[in-house]
ZASE-121701 format. One line per 5 residues: number of its first residue (from 1); their letters; for each residue x, y, z of C-alpha. Coordinates in pm, whole numbers, plus 50000, padded with zeros to 5 digits. Each point is the difference from the previous one (the first is absolute). Layout:
! residues N
NUM) A) X,Y,Z  ...
END
This chain:
! residues 426
1) MVNMI) 53124,51290,50119  49662,49846,50089  49951,49989,50375  49939,49660,50157  49705,49984,50237
6) NANDP) 49764,49737,50134  49675,50149,49869  49796,49760,50218  50172,50101,50325  49719,50058,50253
11) KLKSW) 50211,50269,50170  49997,50225,49693  49807,50325,50031  49917,50238,49718  50045,50375,50014
16) VEVPN) 49685,50021,49789  49712,49979,50245  49821,49664,50003  49669,49994,50193  49941,49726,50254
21) NSDFP) 49849,49690,49841  50099,50111,49649  50032,49728,49734  50313,50171,49871  50280,50029,50258
26) IQNLP) 50361,50018,49885  50019,49618,50021  49749,49969,49714  50078,50245,49715  49767,49855,49734
31) FGIFS) 50020,50111,49637  49720,50151,49794  49910,50245,49723  49857,50341,50090  49926,50337,49847
36) TEKKN) 49899,50344,50126  49877,50320,49837  50362,50102,49949  50159,49661,49933  49935,49744,49729
41) KRVGV) 49983,49629,50077  50318,49882,50167  50145,49748,50244  49947,50067,50368  50070,49834,50334
46) AIGEN) 49747,50029,50284  50121,50124,50340  49732,50082,50257  49750,50238,49839  50254,50109,49740
51) IIDLA) 50156,49880,49676  50367,50021,49909  50027,50108,49636  50280,49783,49859  50017,50193,49673
56) SLKEL) 50082,50319,50189  50230,49812,50237  50194,49872,49698  50011,50344,49839  50147,50149,50318
61) GYLNE) 50281,49745,50002  49903,49783,50297  49986,49676,49797  50307,50045,49782  50179,49690,50128
66) LPFSA) 49715,49775,49892  49952,49855,49648  49674,50183,49928  49938,50270,49740  49775,50302,50037
71) EDFNN) 49754,49834,49759  49967,49700,50233  49832,50228,50257  49836,50260,49776  49775,49726,49870
76) SYLNA) 49634,49897,50004  50082,49647,50125  50251,49829,50227  50108,49757,49728  50305,50198,49883
81) MMQHG) 50127,50019,50357  49925,49630,50053  50196,49905,49687  50318,50059,50202  49917,49696,50213
86) KFAVR) 49976,49898,50362  50335,50117,50129  49984,50344,49838  49651,50060,50139  50119,49879,50341
91) ALRDQ) 50287,50253,49988  49752,50271,49901  49774,49925,50298  50308,49996,50227  50109,50340,49867
96) VSFLL) 49656,50154,50055  50001,49857,50353  50344,50152,50061  49884,50343,49877  49691,49985,50224
101) DQKND) 50188,49885,50311  49970,50267,50270  50370,49954,50076  50090,50110,49646  49974,50372,49923
106) ELQSN) 50104,49975,49633  49647,50067,49874  49817,50117,50311  50234,50298,50048  49930,50129,49647
111) KNHYD) 49646,50143,50014  50004,50108,49635  50070,49641,49897  49757,49820,50226  49724,50242,49903
116) LVLDN) 50058,49887,49642  49999,49626,50073  49725,49975,50263  49635,49999,49893  49706,49942,50232
121) QSIAN) 49788,49701,49905  49686,50209,50051  50079,50211,49692  50125,49712,49785  49825,49768,49762
126) LHLPI) 50110,49637,50018  49998,49796,49681  50030,49641,49881  50367,49951,50092  50107,49730,49755
131) EIGDY) 49940,49934,49631  49880,49643,50039  50100,49762,49724  49843,49676,50117  49778,49913,50293
136) TDFYS) 49965,49656,50160  49749,49921,50273  50057,49709,50236  49764,49804,50225  50229,49945,50297
141) SEQHA) 49797,50035,50322  49895,49655,50122  49707,50128,50206  49862,50194,49703  50035,49702,49768
146) YNVGC) 49838,49779,50263  49710,50241,50054  49926,50026,49629  50032,49624,49962  49750,49945,50281
151) MFRDP) 49749,50234,49837  50017,49854,49652  50094,49638,50074  50011,49854,50353  50241,50015,50298
156) DNALL) 50149,49658,49922  50098,50113,49649  50051,50371,50063  50361,50010,49878  50054,49866,49650
161) PNWKH) 50269,49727,49968  50266,50236,49861  49962,50279,50259  50267,49888,50249  50243,49906,49722
166) IPVGY) 50012,50319,49790  49939,50372,50062  49688,50023,49783  49982,50315,49788  49873,50154,49679
171) HGRSS) 50097,50293,49778  49791,50312,50056  49953,50327,49817  50258,50271,50069  49828,50281,49806
176) SVIAS) 49719,50026,50256  50221,50019,50310  49928,50345,50147  50127,50215,50284  49822,50074,50325
181) GVPIH) 49740,50274,49960  49898,49906,49646  49630,49899,50006  49868,49697,49816  49669,49937,49826
186) RPKGQ) 49804,49687,50081  50086,49750,49727  49751,49841,49762  49994,49651,49857  49818,49673,49965
191) QKPDD) 49850,49832,50305  49812,49672,50030  49724,50015,50264  49940,49662,50160  49628,50015,49921
196) QPNPV) 50038,50083,49631  50103,49772,49710  50205,50266,49814  50247,50272,50097  49900,50363,50033
201) FGPCK) 50206,50315,49941  50024,50298,50231  50188,50170,50283  50173,49774,50251  49780,49937,50303
206) LLDFE) 50267,49842,50222  50294,50244,49993  50275,49903,50242  50340,50115,50122  50295,49768,50049
211) LEMGF) 50252,50091,50270  50342,49933,49848  50358,50121,49996  50208,50037,49688  50372,50000,49934
216) FTFDG) 50197,50151,49713  50307,49855,49834  50327,50131,49869  50120,49859,49667  50025,49623,50024
221) KPLGD) 50205,49746,49810  49992,49936,49623  49721,49794,49847  50067,49634,50077  50170,50058,50337
226) SITTA) 49838,49967,50344  50022,50196,50325  50050,49781,50307  49838,50056,50339  50348,50091,50130
231) EADDY) 50041,50267,49729  49647,50140,50009  50067,50280,50253  50249,50159,49760  49729,50029,49735
236) IFGMC) 49725,50147,50220  49985,50380,50020  49716,50052,50248  49638,49958,50096  49666,50180,49988
241) LFNDW) 49645,49951,50123  49782,49850,49729  49623,49981,49955  49932,49749,49724  49634,50076,49930
246) SARDI) 49776,49709,49909  49656,49967,49841  49883,49678,50162  49690,49938,49790  50186,50057,49673
251) QKWEY) 50284,49782,50125  49772,49710,50094  49870,49975,49643  50324,50053,49808  50279,49839,50199
256) VPLGP) 49955,49642,49870  50210,49883,49819  50268,50273,49973  49954,50206,50315  49919,50366,50078
261) FLAKN) 49972,50247,49713  49751,50291,50002  49937,49938,50369  50354,50112,50081  50145,50215,49722
266) FASSM) 49780,50309,50046  50212,50146,50285  50259,49933,50268  50094,50279,50243  50341,50049,50164
271) SPWIV) 50151,50229,50262  50233,50269,49860  50303,49944,50225  50228,49701,49939  50157,49878,50324
276) TLDAL) 50333,49839,49915  50073,49642,50091  50306,50136,50181  49777,50206,50233  49794,49691,50080
281) QPYKI) 50292,49785,50116  49944,50070,50375  49649,49852,49968  50091,49659,49859  49850,49699,50176
286) PGPKQ) 49993,49622,49947  49734,49867,49765  49761,49709,50055  50120,49642,49986  49936,49890,49644
291) YPDVL) 49865,49648,49970  50042,49800,49789  50361,50093,49934  50037,50228,49699  50210,49914,49698
296) PYLEY) 50369,50102,50027  49967,50315,49788  49741,50136,50248  50206,49931,50311  50144,50304,50175
301) KGDKH) 50218,50088,50297  49947,50263,50268  49695,50213,50079  49823,50114,49681  49657,50095,50134
306) YDIDL) 49918,50350,50131  49795,50119,50296  49787,50277,49845  49668,50094,50161  49727,50073,49747
311) EVAIK) 49653,50145,50026  49710,50074,49766  49739,50269,50061  49683,50077,49806  49908,50368,50006
316) IPNGE) 49635,50059,49923  49880,50305,49801  49938,50215,50309  50367,49970,50093  49993,49749,50284
321) EKIVS) 50217,49693,49971  49996,49654,50149  50296,49765,50036  49888,49673,49844  50328,49806,49998
326) KSNFK) 50316,49985,50210  50247,49755,49848  50376,49957,49968  50239,49925,49714  50146,49720,50212
331) NMYWN) 49680,49807,49911  50169,49882,49680  50083,49637,49932  50226,50078,49703  50251,50285,50042
336) MNQQL) 50128,50247,49740  50325,49810,49944  49808,49685,49917  49761,50191,49775  50285,50155,49802
341) AHHTI) 50190,49671,49979  49690,49820,49874  49919,50279,49753  50343,49966,49837  50070,49627,50036
346) NGCDI) 49882,49942,49642  50233,50272,49867  49745,50283,50004  50188,50329,50012  49915,50269,50257
351) RCGDL) 50045,50363,49903  50048,50322,50192  49663,50121,50125  49817,49669,49992  49734,49964,50270
356) LASGT) 49931,49678,50190  49707,49999,50243  49943,49771,50294  49639,49903,49947  49737,50066,50265
361) ISGDQ) 50147,49996,50352  49772,49836,50258  50068,49895,50358  49834,49717,50190  49737,50220,50168
366) KEAYG) 49705,50167,49827  50127,50347,50092  50318,49920,49804  49828,49894,49677  50123,50199,49700
371) SMLEI) 49690,50029,49779  49628,50063,50032  49939,49659,49844  50142,49854,50321  49892,50267,50249
376) SWKGT) 49634,49970,49893  50048,49630,49918  49875,50029,49643  49738,50257,50102  49831,49791,50270
381) QPITM) 50138,50203,50295  49974,50373,49918  50186,50252,50214  49843,50313,50151  50147,50341,49915
386) PDGST) 50010,50311,50225  49678,50140,49848  49808,49675,50056  50019,49885,49639  50145,49659,49922
391) RKFIN) 50258,49871,49757  50037,49661,49840  50234,50144,49737  50107,50354,49899  49739,50262,49908
396) DGDTV) 50029,50295,49764  50124,50299,50199  50205,49787,50238  50371,50069,50037  50224,49704,50084
401) IMRGT) 50315,50093,50195  50290,49766,50077  50283,50079,50241  50311,49812,50107  50272,50035,50265
406) AQNKD) 50297,49794,50118  50100,50044,50363  50246,49846,50242  50109,50109,50347  50214,50276,49849
411) IKIGF) 49840,50160,49694  49676,50007,49803  50003,50061,49626  49699,50013,49769  49873,50000,49644
416) GEVST) 49756,50289,50019  49672,49890,49849  49824,49903,49680  49657,50161,49976  49750,49949,49716
421) LVLPA) 49649,50139,49948  49751,49782,49811  49788,50186,49745  49693,49863,49819  50044,49803,49680
426) K) 50032,50212,49688
END
């Protein structure tokens, strides 16, 4: 029989040591894919500085009451596990929480077993956790949309007429979504200098990060059916940190009339641990008042926004880093439920492992802007780095690091980080 437990209970303590201020207390238990010298790629759950090996846990009989096979965990991606759906994955997280509870000696009293299922993160390699079928990027932070509109139009017409009526989005490129730690090369493409009559070709000169969060879906409904805002939670597996890289000079030339193409599809970086939507429930907050009123299919009930602190650091080649942005996921106008409802209202089918990203997350103060385009205000206000150099955009040799945590008066959980080194163009 599967043991019932409230995995978000702030009173829970793990018998596996969790350092103070860790992103991964027992109330989190995010899922990922890891490997070690002795273990092939497999499903793991983060707890403190360790990883619970679910393939070994299954083999030892601790997950027998759940509907998962050994192959679901001895797998290079989370998709097979996710195919069982929201309630099976919830039961799995509950069971792992029960086994880690310091009041339960079922696993902790068997040293031979916990030696087999516990791996330290320091000796593990973390991999892209999900085989991503489709990727959709939204544009859902009002301050970001306003800032960009002010730069390229004027403050009175910053938001386009449709922006407060629909969660604006476009389909991205899933093949170039990469895990934290994988470096990228500066992209190349056409650019149109303002002082020249014709475009030129070469490496991007205005490389930028975009501070975003992404969420992954379970299998949705059949083609032709829609997911409502009330149903959306049941189709969302969990969230990650997401850096949706952007080549601003390439984008400026190509985006009319069909939108971003080479400026966006060269790389997007994501954190390796997927924090479940279940784990984020204690951090729900009300969203902004939406005016004008949205159409009925975008209406929702309850709190569907999340209080998640976010930061971006740029680490220069000598190893020093500077925090350049401190934002929050609550700075979203459109929430995930609305995004998913809008995505499917025309009958578009969502599949297991699809990725939907928030769009750049900017707050109403400069220190909360989510891109260098905004922070340096299109390059007119460069920032000074620890070595005295300045940045308008991202240089070769820079590493961009994003971190995120959700905290209330009881418990803090986190996402780890997504870190990406920029190499010169090939």
